[in-house]
Backbone and ligand atoms as CSV (ligand in chain L), in Angstrom:
chain,resi,resn,atom,element,x,y,z
A,1,MET,N,N,0.846,-1.207,0.000
A,1,MET,CA,C,0.000,0.007,0.003
A,1,MET,C,C,0.880,1.246,0.003
A,2,LYS,N,N,0.489,2.208,-0.803
A,2,LYS,CA,C,1.244,3.462,-0.882
A,2,LYS,C,C,1.104,4.217,0.449
A,3,PRO,N,N,2.210,4.727,1.005
A,3,PRO,CA,C,2.076,5.428,2.292
A,3,PRO,C,C,1.190,6.673,2.120
A,4,ALA,N,N,0.475,6.995,3.194
A,4,ALA,CA,C,-0.455,8.107,3.145
A,4,ALA,C,C,0.216,9.438,2.800
A,5,ALA,N,N,1.508,9.550,3.156
A,5,ALA,CA,C,2.226,10.809,2.910
A,5,ALA,C,C,2.264,11.132,1.417
A,6,ALA,N,N,2.390,10.103,0.580
A,6,ALA,CA,C,2.509,10.309,-0.872
A,6,ALA,C,C,1.175,10.153,-1.593
A,7,CYS,N,N,0.108,9.917,-0.857
A,7,CYS,CA,C,-1.181,9.650,-1.465
A,7,CYS,C,C,-1.858,10.936,-1.951
A,8,PHE,N,N,-2.301,10.935,-3.205
A,8,PHE,CA,C,-2.904,12.119,-3.805
A,8,PHE,C,C,-4.162,12.553,-3.026
A,9,VAL,N,N,-4.974,11.575,-2.613
A,9,VAL,CA,C,-6.226,11.944,-1.900
A,9,VAL,C,C,-5.881,12.497,-0.514
A,10,CYS,N,N,-4.922,11.876,0.161
A,10,CYS,CA,C,-4.509,12.403,1.479
A,10,CYS,C,C,-3.947,13.841,1.329
A,11,GLN,N,N,-3.242,14.094,0.239
A,11,GLN,CA,C,-2.709,15.430,0.008
A,11,GLN,C,C,-3.874,16.449,-0.169
A,12,LYS,N,N,-4.940,15.988,-0.852
A,12,LYS,CA,C,-6.130,16.843,-0.990
A,12,LYS,C,C,-6.720,17.134,0.401
A,13,VAL,N,N,-6.839,16.037,1.192
A,13,VAL,CA,C,-7.440,16.159,2.511
A,13,VAL,C,C,-6.622,17.125,3.398
A,14,ARG,N,N,-5.313,17.064,3.286
A,14,ARG,CA,C,-4.432,17.909,4.108
A,14,ARG,C,C,-4.337,19.342,3.566
A,15,GLY,N,N,-4.967,19.591,2.417
A,15,GLY,CA,C,-4.943,20.941,1.862
A,15,GLY,C,C,-3.653,21.282,1.150
A,16,GLU,N,N,-2.904,20.259,0.736
A,16,GLU,CA,C,-1.620,20.478,0.062
A,16,GLU,C,C,-1.766,20.665,-1.432
A,17,ILE,N,N,-2.976,20.446,-1.942
A,17,ILE,CA,C,-3.240,20.559,-3.365
A,17,ILE,C,C,-4.433,21.529,-3.506
A,18,ALA,N,N,-4.288,22.516,-4.376
A,18,ALA,CA,C,-5.406,23.444,-4.630
A,18,ALA,C,C,-6.492,22.723,-5.359
A,19,ILE,N,N,-7.718,22.762,-4.805
A,19,ILE,CA,C,-8.853,22.054,-5.400
A,19,ILE,C,C,-9.687,23.048,-6.191
A,20,PRO,N,N,-9.837,22.859,-7.471
A,20,PRO,CA,C,-10.628,23.816,-8.280
A,20,PRO,C,C,-12.054,23.918,-7.735
A,21,GLY,N,N,-12.432,25.156,-7.419
A,21,GLY,CA,C,-13.782,25.372,-6.865
A,21,GLY,C,C,-13.862,25.108,-5.365
A,22,GLY,N,N,-12.826,24.511,-4.814
A,22,GLY,CA,C,-12.818,24.212,-3.363
A,22,GLY,C,C,-13.696,22.995,-3.031
A,23,LEU,N,N,-13.959,22.855,-1.763
A,23,LEU,CA,C,-14.713,21.683,-1.304
A,23,LEU,C,C,-16.201,21.888,-1.572
A,24,ILE,N,N,-16.861,20.881,-2.103
A,24,ILE,CA,C,-18.313,20.905,-2.193
A,24,ILE,C,C,-18.889,20.572,-0.840
A,25,TYR,N,N,-18.239,19.650,-0.175
A,25,TYR,CA,C,-18.706,19.209,1.129
A,25,TYR,C,C,-17.539,18.604,1.895
A,26,ARG,N,N,-17.531,18.815,3.209
A,26,ARG,CA,C,-16.619,18.063,4.082
A,26,ARG,C,C,-17.222,18.031,5.476
A,27,ASP,N,N,-17.166,16.852,6.074
A,27,ASP,CA,C,-17.468,16.759,7.520
A,27,ASP,C,C,-16.286,16.036,8.152
A,28,GLU,N,N,-16.468,15.439,9.305
A,28,GLU,CA,C,-15.319,14.824,9.996
A,28,GLU,C,C,-14.917,13.490,9.355
A,29,LEU,N,N,-15.729,12.966,8.417
A,29,LEU,CA,C,-15.441,11.664,7.824
A,29,LEU,C,C,-15.192,11.675,6.322
A,30,VAL,N,N,-15.897,12.502,5.598
A,30,VAL,CA,C,-15.856,12.453,4.135
A,30,VAL,C,C,-15.778,13.831,3.505
A,31,GLN,N,N,-15.328,13.855,2.245
A,31,GLN,CA,C,-15.338,15.116,1.506
A,31,GLN,C,C,-15.790,14.840,0.059
A,32,ALA,N,N,-16.253,15.905,-0.582
A,32,ALA,CA,C,-16.647,15.826,-2.003
A,32,ALA,C,C,-16.068,17.032,-2.730
A,33,THR,N,N,-15.473,16.736,-3.909
A,33,THR,CA,C,-14.915,17.800,-4.762
A,33,THR,C,C,-15.298,17.495,-6.207
A,34,HIS,N,N,-15.071,18.503,-7.055
A,34,HIS,CA,C,-15.274,18.291,-8.496
A,34,HIS,C,C,-13.954,17.760,-9.071
A,35,LEU,N,N,-14.074,17.020,-10.158
A,35,LEU,CA,C,-12.903,16.525,-10.877
A,35,LEU,C,C,-12.061,17.728,-11.354
A,36,PHE,N,N,-10.747,17.547,-11.398
A,36,PHE,CA,C,-9.831,18.590,-11.861
A,36,PHE,C,C,-9.878,18.709,-13.369
A,37,PRO,N,N,-9.643,19.896,-13.914
A,37,PRO,CA,C,-9.530,20.042,-15.375
A,37,PRO,C,C,-8.303,19.300,-15.903
A,38,ASN,N,N,-8.349,18.960,-17.195
A,38,ASN,CA,C,-7.208,18.309,-17.826
A,38,ASN,C,C,-6.136,19.344,-18.208
A,39,ARG,N,N,-5.124,18.891,-18.918
A,39,ARG,CA,C,-4.023,19.812,-19.307
A,39,ARG,C,C,-4.490,20.967,-20.150
A,40,GLN,N,N,-5.595,20.764,-20.893
A,40,GLN,CA,C,-6.124,21.813,-21.720
A,40,GLN,C,C,-7.024,22.772,-20.913
A,41,GLY,N,N,-7.170,22.484,-19.639
A,41,GLY,CA,C,-7.962,23.346,-18.771
A,41,GLY,C,C,-9.451,23.077,-18.801
A,42,LEU,N,N,-9.841,21.964,-19.391
A,42,LEU,CA,C,-11.260,21.648,-19.499
A,42,LEU,C,C,-11.587,20.384,-18.701
A,43,VAL,N,N,-12.864,20.325,-18.281
A,43,VAL,CA,C,-13.320,19.150,-17.546
A,43,VAL,C,C,-14.789,18.886,-17.887
A,44,TYR,N,N,-15.153,17.632,-17.847
A,44,TYR,CA,C,-16.571,17.231,-17.976
A,44,TYR,C,C,-17.289,17.745,-16.740
A,45,LEU,N,N,-18.322,18.550,-16.954
A,45,LEU,CA,C,-19.015,19.143,-15.795
A,45,LEU,C,C,-19.975,18.144,-15.162
A,46,GLY,N,N,-19.976,18.132,-13.832
A,46,GLY,CA,C,-20.836,17.207,-13.119
A,46,GLY,C,C,-20.146,15.900,-12.811
A,47,TYR,N,N,-18.809,15.938,-12.652
A,47,TYR,CA,C,-17.996,14.765,-12.350
A,47,TYR,C,C,-17.407,14.978,-10.959
A,48,LEU,N,N,-18.008,14.341,-9.950
A,48,LEU,CA,C,-17.611,14.585,-8.576
A,48,LEU,C,C,-16.822,13.384,-7.995
A,49,MET,N,N,-16.020,13.694,-6.998
A,49,MET,CA,C,-15.292,12.635,-6.290
A,49,MET,C,C,-15.694,12.690,-4.819
A,50,ILE,N,N,-16.063,11.537,-4.264
A,50,ILE,CA,C,-16.378,11.436,-2.841
A,50,ILE,C,C,-15.323,10.560,-2.209
A,51,GLU,N,N,-14.712,11.075,-1.136
A,51,GLU,CA,C,-13.559,10.389,-0.534
A,51,GLU,C,C,-13.634,10.378,0.980
A,52,PRO,N,N,-13.303,9.238,1.631
A,52,PRO,CA,C,-13.148,9.291,3.073
A,52,PRO,C,C,-11.905,10.102,3.415
A,53,LEU,N,N,-11.920,10.851,4.515
A,53,LEU,CA,C,-10.746,11.614,4.907
A,53,LEU,C,C,-9.604,10.678,5.313
A,54,ARG,N,N,-9.979,9.571,5.908
A,54,ARG,CA,C,-8.987,8.580,6.354
A,54,ARG,C,C,-8.477,7.784,5.148
A,55,HIS,N,N,-7.229,7.383,5.195
A,55,HIS,CA,C,-6.608,6.630,4.099
A,55,HIS,C,C,-7.116,5.176,4.075
A,56,ALA,N,N,-8.333,5.032,3.616
A,56,ALA,CA,C,-8.951,3.702,3.493
A,56,ALA,C,C,-8.933,3.279,2.033
A,57,PRO,N,N,-8.279,2.187,1.688
A,57,PRO,CA,C,-8.068,1.852,0.290
A,57,PRO,C,C,-9.333,1.521,-0.508
A,58,GLU,N,N,-10.233,0.738,0.083
A,58,GLU,CA,C,-11.378,0.271,-0.707
A,58,GLU,C,C,-12.679,0.345,0.121
A,59,LEU,N,N,-13.799,0.070,-0.565
A,59,LEU,CA,C,-15.084,0.072,0.114
A,59,LEU,C,C,-15.046,-0.903,1.307
A,60,ALA,N,N,-14.381,-2.011,1.131
A,60,ALA,CA,C,-14.300,-3.041,2.187
A,60,ALA,C,C,-13.587,-2.551,3.429
A,61,ASP,N,N,-12.823,-1.482,3.320
A,61,ASP,CA,C,-12.032,-0.986,4.446
A,61,ASP,C,C,-12.713,0.101,5.260
A,62,LEU,N,N,-13.926,0.493,4.836
A,62,LEU,CA,C,-14.597,1.601,5.523
A,62,LEU,C,C,-15.149,1.136,6.882
A,63,THR,N,N,-15.169,2.065,7.835
A,63,THR,CA,C,-15.888,1.811,9.082
A,63,THR,C,C,-17.390,1.965,8.778
A,64,VAL,N,N,-18.210,1.519,9.681
A,64,VAL,CA,C,-19.667,1.662,9.498
A,64,VAL,C,C,-20.018,3.153,9.324
A,65,GLU,N,N,-19.392,3.976,10.155
A,65,GLU,CA,C,-19.706,5.421,10.098
A,65,GLU,C,C,-19.292,6.041,8.770
A,66,GLU,N,N,-18.117,5.645,8.264
A,66,GLU,CA,C,-17.667,6.174,6.957
A,66,GLU,C,C,-18.593,5.708,5.856
A,67,ALA,N,N,-18.962,4.427,5.886
A,67,ALA,CA,C,-19.846,3.894,4.847
A,67,ALA,C,C,-21.184,4.596,4.850
A,68,GLN,N,N,-21.712,4.858,6.041
A,68,GLN,CA,C,-22.982,5.573,6.128
A,68,GLN,C,C,-22.851,6.991,5.572
A,69,ALA,N,N,-21.774,7.649,5.934
A,69,ALA,CA,C,-21.552,9.023,5.498
A,69,ALA,C,C,-21.418,9.073,3.973
A,70,ILE,N,N,-20.697,8.138,3.394
A,70,ILE,CA,C,-20.501,8.119,1.943
A,70,ILE,C,C,-21.803,7.822,1.229
A,71,GLY,N,N,-22.527,6.838,1.742
A,71,GLY,CA,C,-23.835,6.493,1.136
A,71,GLY,C,C,-24.786,7.654,1.135
A,72,LEU,N,N,-24.862,8.339,2.243
A,72,LEU,CA,C,-25.794,9.482,2.333
A,72,LEU,C,C,-25.340,10.607,1.424
A,73,LEU,N,N,-24.043,10.875,1.371
A,73,LEU,CA,C,-23.551,11.948,0.531
A,73,LEU,C,C,-23.747,11.628,-0.951
A,74,MET,N,N,-23.539,10.375,-1.324
A,74,MET,CA,C,-23.803,9.947,-2.711
A,74,MET,C,C,-25.239,10.262,-3.128
A,75,SER,N,N,-26.145,9.917,-2.250
A,75,SER,CA,C,-27.573,10.133,-2.548
A,75,SER,C,C,-27.883,11.616,-2.634
A,76,ARG,N,N,-27.379,12.374,-1.703
A,76,ARG,CA,C,-27.705,13.814,-1.699
A,76,ARG,C,C,-27.095,14.508,-2.900
A,77,LEU,N,N,-25.860,14.175,-3.244
A,77,LEU,CA,C,-25.227,14.817,-4.385
A,77,LEU,C,C,-25.822,14.331,-5.695
A,78,SER,N,N,-26.318,13.115,-5.747
A,78,SER,CA,C,-27.026,12.660,-6.955
A,78,SER,C,C,-28.265,13.480,-7.169
A,79,ARG,N,N,-28.991,13.739,-6.101
A,79,ARG,CA,C,-30.172,14.604,-6.196
A,79,ARG,C,C,-29.786,15.998,-6.650
A,80,ALA,N,N,-28.700,16.508,-6.118
A,80,ALA,CA,C,-28.246,17.859,-6.481
A,80,ALA,C,C,-27.879,17.915,-7.968
A,81,LEU,N,N,-27.174,16.880,-8.480
A,81,LEU,CA,C,-26.803,16.881,-9.898
A,81,LEU,C,C,-28.013,16.824,-10.796
A,82,LYS,N,N,-29.034,16.084,-10.367
A,82,LYS,CA,C,-30.258,16.003,-11.164
A,82,LYS,C,C,-30.977,17.341,-11.197
A,83,GLU,N,N,-31.001,17.987,-10.046
A,83,GLU,CA,C,-31.727,19.277,-9.987
A,83,GLU,C,C,-30.938,20.386,-10.651
A,84,ILE,N,N,-29.671,20.513,-10.353
A,84,ILE,CA,C,-28.887,21.649,-10.825
A,84,ILE,C,C,-28.462,21.500,-12.276
A,85,LEU,N,N,-28.024,20.318,-12.676
A,85,LEU,CA,C,-27.548,20.122,-14.065
A,85,LEU,C,C,-28.629,19.460,-14.933
A,86,LYS,N,N,-29.768,19.153,-14.334
A,86,LYS,CA,C,-30.823,18.427,-15.043
A,86,LYS,C,C,-30.271,17.100,-15.601
A,87,ALA,N,N,-29.397,16.468,-14.804
A,87,ALA,CA,C,-28.836,15.179,-15.225
A,87,ALA,C,C,-29.950,14.188,-15.440
A,88,GLU,N,N,-29.770,13.386,-16.498
A,88,GLU,CA,C,-30.761,12.346,-16.822
A,88,GLU,C,C,-30.566,11.156,-15.884
A,89,HIS,N,N,-29.334,10.953,-15.467
A,89,HIS,CA,C,-28.978,9.810,-14.634
A,89,HIS,C,C,-27.670,10.135,-13.923
A,90,VAL,N,N,-27.401,9.490,-12.822
A,90,VAL,CA,C,-26.124,9.718,-12.122
A,90,VAL,C,C,-25.468,8.364,-11.879
A,91,TYR,N,N,-24.219,8.252,-12.350
A,91,TYR,CA,C,-23.444,7.028,-12.143
A,91,TYR,C,C,-22.595,7.132,-10.889
A,92,ALA,N,N,-22.338,5.975,-10.294
A,92,ALA,CA,C,-21.373,5.922,-9.181
A,92,ALA,C,C,-20.419,4.780,-9.476
A,93,PHE,N,N,-19.143,5.155,-9.614
A,93,PHE,CA,C,-18.085,4.161,-9.945
A,93,PHE,C,C,-17.054,4.099,-8.838
A,94,VAL,N,N,-16.565,2.903,-8.532
A,94,VAL,CA,C,-15.349,2.775,-7.747
A,94,VAL,C,C,-14.397,1.978,-8.623
A,95,LEU,N,N,-13.290,2.596,-9.010
A,95,LEU,CA,C,-12.321,1.936,-9.872
A,95,LEU,C,C,-11.071,1.659,-9.054
A,96,GLY,N,N,-10.293,2.711,-8.762
A,96,GLY,CA,C,-9.205,2.563,-7.770
A,96,GLY,C,C,-8.025,1.744,-8.204
A,97,ASP,N,N,-7.793,1.617,-9.492
A,97,ASP,CA,C,-6.635,0.850,-9.923
A,97,ASP,C,C,-5.317,1.582,-9.696
A,98,ASP,N,N,-5.381,2.907,-9.635
A,98,ASP,CA,C,-4.145,3.682,-9.556
A,98,ASP,C,C,-3.870,4.313,-8.210
A,99,VAL,N,N,-4.928,4.788,-7.525
A,99,VAL,CA,C,-4.719,5.482,-6.246
A,99,VAL,C,C,-5.380,4.637,-5.145
A,100,PRO,N,N,-4.585,4.098,-4.202
A,100,PRO,CA,C,-5.114,3.205,-3.206
A,100,PRO,C,C,-5.732,3.936,-1.999
A,101,HIS,N,N,-6.584,4.919,-2.305
A,101,HIS,CA,C,-7.365,5.607,-1.291
A,101,HIS,C,C,-8.740,5.776,-1.931
A,102,LEU,N,N,-9.726,5.192,-1.306
A,102,LEU,CA,C,-11.052,5.135,-1.923
A,102,LEU,C,C,-11.500,6.513,-2.441
A,103,HIS,N,N,-11.920,6.555,-3.674
A,103,HIS,CA,C,-12.478,7.761,-4.265
A,103,HIS,C,C,-13.619,7.309,-5.174
A,104,LEU,N,N,-14.801,7.658,-4.789
A,104,LEU,CA,C,-15.984,7.248,-5.516
A,104,LEU,C,C,-16.315,8.296,-6.559
A,105,HIS,N,N,-16.416,7.868,-7.812
A,105,HIS,CA,C,-16.725,8.781,-8.910
A,105,HIS,C,C,-18.249,8.886,-9.001
A,106,LEU,N,N,-18.751,10.096,-8.872
A,106,LEU,CA,C,-20.211,10.318,-8.994
A,106,LEU,C,C,-20.367,11.201,-10.223
A,107,VAL,N,N,-20.986,10.634,-11.270
A,107,VAL,CA,C,-20.906,11.281,-12.598
A,107,VAL,C,C,-22.292,11.472,-13.188
A,108,ALA,N,N,-22.609,12.749,-13.485
A,108,ALA,CA,C,-23.873,13.045,-14.143
A,108,ALA,C,C,-23.885,12.562,-15.581
A,109,ARG,N,N,-24.971,11.914,-16.010
A,109,ARG,CA,C,-25.155,11.663,-17.449
A,109,ARG,C,C,-26.082,12.750,-17.948
A,110,HIS,N,N,-25.540,13.592,-18.807
A,110,HIS,CA,C,-26.310,14.722,-19.299
A,110,HIS,C,C,-27.370,14.255,-20.302
A,111,ARG,N,N,-28.432,15.054,-20.396
A,111,ARG,CA,C,-29.536,14.731,-21.293
A,111,ARG,C,C,-29.057,14.568,-22.721
A,112,GLY,N,N,-29.560,13.505,-23.370
A,112,GLY,CA,C,-29.270,13.273,-24.761
A,112,GLY,C,C,-28.002,12.468,-25.026
A,113,ALA,N,N,-27.302,12.036,-24.003
A,113,ALA,CA,C,-26.067,11.242,-24.227
A,113,ALA,C,C,-26.431,9.959,-25.024
A,114,PRO,N,N,-25.810,9.801,-26.179
A,114,PRO,CA,C,-26.120,8.610,-26.967
A,114,PRO,C,C,-25.721,7.296,-26.259
A,115,GLN,N,N,-26.356,6.248,-26.668
A,115,GLN,CA,C,-26.169,4.932,-26.053
A,115,GLN,C,C,-24.702,4.536,-25.957
A,116,GLN,N,N,-23.913,4.828,-26.977
A,116,GLN,CA,C,-22.513,4.377,-26.952
A,116,GLN,C,C,-21.639,5.101,-25.938
A,117,TYR,N,N,-22.172,6.195,-25.354
A,117,TYR,CA,C,-21.435,6.927,-24.353
A,117,TYR,C,C,-21.962,6.696,-22.928
A,118,ARG,N,N,-22.695,5.601,-22.771
A,118,ARG,CA,C,-23.228,5.336,-21.418
A,118,ARG,C,C,-22.214,4.616,-20.567
A,119,GLY,N,N,-22.438,4.609,-19.269
A,119,GLY,CA,C,-21.541,3.910,-18.368
A,119,GLY,C,C,-20.206,4.631,-18.242
A,120,VAL,N,N,-19.121,3.862,-18.108
A,120,VAL,CA,C,-17.825,4.491,-17.868
A,120,VAL,C,C,-17.323,5.322,-19.049
A,121,HIS,N,N,-18.006,5.260,-20.175
A,121,HIS,CA,C,-17.604,6.042,-21.374
A,121,HIS,C,C,-18.354,7.405,-21.417
A,122,VAL,N,N,-19.137,7.700,-20.397
A,122,VAL,CA,C,-20.021,8.875,-20.489
A,122,VAL,C,C,-19.257,10.181,-20.743
A,123,THR,N,N,-18.028,10.288,-20.212
A,123,THR,CA,C,-17.305,11.541,-20.390
A,123,THR,C,C,-16.709,11.684,-21.787
A,124,GLU,N,N,-16.789,10.614,-22.604
A,124,GLU,CA,C,-16.222,10.679,-23.953
A,124,GLU,C,C,-17.193,11.318,-24.960
A,125,TRP,N,N,-18.415,11.565,-24.528
A,125,TRP,CA,C,-19.399,12.186,-25.435
A,125,TRP,C,C,-18.924,13.596,-25.795
A,126,PRO,N,N,-18.636,13.837,-27.094
A,126,PRO,CA,C,-18.047,15.124,-27.472
A,126,PRO,C,C,-18.964,16.325,-27.159
A,127,GLU,N,N,-20.281,16.110,-27.140
A,127,GLU,CA,C,-21.191,17.227,-26.928
A,127,GLU,C,C,-21.561,17.442,-25.463
A,128,ALA,N,N,-20.973,16.644,-24.579
A,128,ALA,CA,C,-21.274,16.805,-23.143
A,128,ALA,C,C,-20.776,18.178,-22.673
A,129,PRO,N,N,-21.489,18.802,-21.718
A,129,PRO,CA,C,-21.062,20.079,-21.211
A,129,PRO,C,C,-19.684,19.989,-20.510
A,130,ARG,N,N,-18.800,20.880,-20.938
A,130,ARG,CA,C,-17.455,20.946,-20.338
A,130,ARG,C,C,-17.189,22.394,-19.935
A,131,GLY,N,N,-16.263,22.539,-19.051
A,131,GLY,CA,C,-15.957,23.894,-18.632
A,131,GLY,C,C,-14.572,23.968,-18.008
A,132,GLY,N,N,-14.194,25.138,-17.613
A,132,GLY,CA,C,-12.904,25.345,-16.964
A,132,GLY,C,C,-13.103,25.692,-15.517
A,133,LYS,N,N,-12.092,26.339,-14.960
A,133,LYS,CA,C,-12.108,26.648,-13.535
A,133,LYS,C,C,-13.343,27.501,-13.141
A,134,ALA,N,N,-13.715,28.464,-13.993
A,134,ALA,CA,C,-14.858,29.346,-13.678
A,134,ALA,C,C,-16.146,28.540,-13.576
A,135,GLU,N,N,-16.338,27.610,-14.494
A,135,GLU,CA,C,-17.580,26.790,-14.455
A,135,GLU,C,C,-17.574,25.854,-13.241
A,136,ILE,N,N,-16.395,25.363,-12.902
A,136,ILE,CA,C,-16.303,24.473,-11.729
A,136,ILE,C,C,-16.646,25.278,-10.464
A,137,ILE,N,N,-16.131,26.454,-10.385
A,137,ILE,CA,C,-16.408,27.318,-9.206
A,137,ILE,C,C,-17.890,27.569,-9.092
A,138,THR,N,N,-18.549,27.901,-10.188
A,138,THR,CA,C,-19.981,28.154,-10.183
A,138,THR,C,C,-20.750,26.913,-9.734
A,139,LEU,N,N,-20.423,25.770,-10.347
A,139,LEU,CA,C,-21.129,24.545,-10.031
A,139,LEU,C,C,-20.883,24.115,-8.591
A,140,THR,N,N,-19.662,24.205,-8.140
A,140,THR,CA,C,-19.335,23.848,-6.767
A,140,THR,C,C,-20.146,24.680,-5.770
A,141,ALA,N,N,-20.261,25.965,-6.060
A,141,ALA,CA,C,-21.027,26.851,-5.163
A,141,ALA,C,C,-22.485,26.434,-5.126
A,142,ARG,N,N,-23.050,26.067,-6.299
A,142,ARG,CA,C,-24.448,25.659,-6.349
A,142,ARG,C,C,-24.679,24.343,-5.615
A,143,LEU,N,N,-23.747,23.396,-5.776
A,143,LEU,CA,C,-23.859,22.105,-5.071
A,143,LEU,C,C,-23.735,22.292,-3.557
A,144,HIS,N,N,-22.792,23.167,-3.186
A,144,HIS,CA,C,-22.593,23.464,-1.766
A,144,HIS,C,C,-23.867,24.050,-1.168
A,145,ALA,N,N,-24.476,24.968,-1.896
A,145,ALA,CA,C,-25.719,25.608,-1.425
A,145,ALA,C,C,-26.843,24.611,-1.358
A,146,PHE,N,N,-26.910,23.699,-2.338
A,146,PHE,CA,C,-27.964,22.677,-2.319
A,146,PHE,C,C,-27.858,21.821,-1.054
A,147,LEU,N,N,-26.628,21.424,-0.715
A,147,LEU,CA,C,-26.422,20.561,0.449
A,147,LEU,C,C,-26.722,21.327,1.754
A,148,ALA,N,N,-26.557,22.626,1.731
A,148,ALA,CA,C,-26.728,23.397,2.953
A,148,ALA,C,C,-28.172,23.709,3.266
A,149,ARG,N,N,-29.041,23.495,2.290
A,149,ARG,CA,C,-30.439,23.890,2.558
A,149,ARG,C,C,-31.250,22.800,3.234
L,1,ZN,ZN,ZN,-4.707,8.461,1.225
């Protein structure tokens, strides 16, 4: 297992990496952020990451409290993506082949996404809404406000 000191998610948790738009949510157990833009400065909008603050590698490693917190946050953020982005559907993926700190991908499927772009290929749809740092900041603020109400 990669030591927590070098772990990308732990670095996010410790505030050592600037998070575009900042935190959508954080409590004592979990946090949610938007995906970072790529090298071209663009990102698929409505692609969130939910992570336990503790360096827990997989779903199987969560405490009951962490699992409850992640489940609840997944549901609330799915509702927020449907309302704010008018998402047709919201995917939840756990892949974790590269970073051994659980990070759940919560991904909006935008209206009209063709069949071939469903599932893990959803972000490959060329017409999907994309944006840069400004759009992430706006969306993050709206998601944050949704959770606070
Ligand atoms: Zn970690």
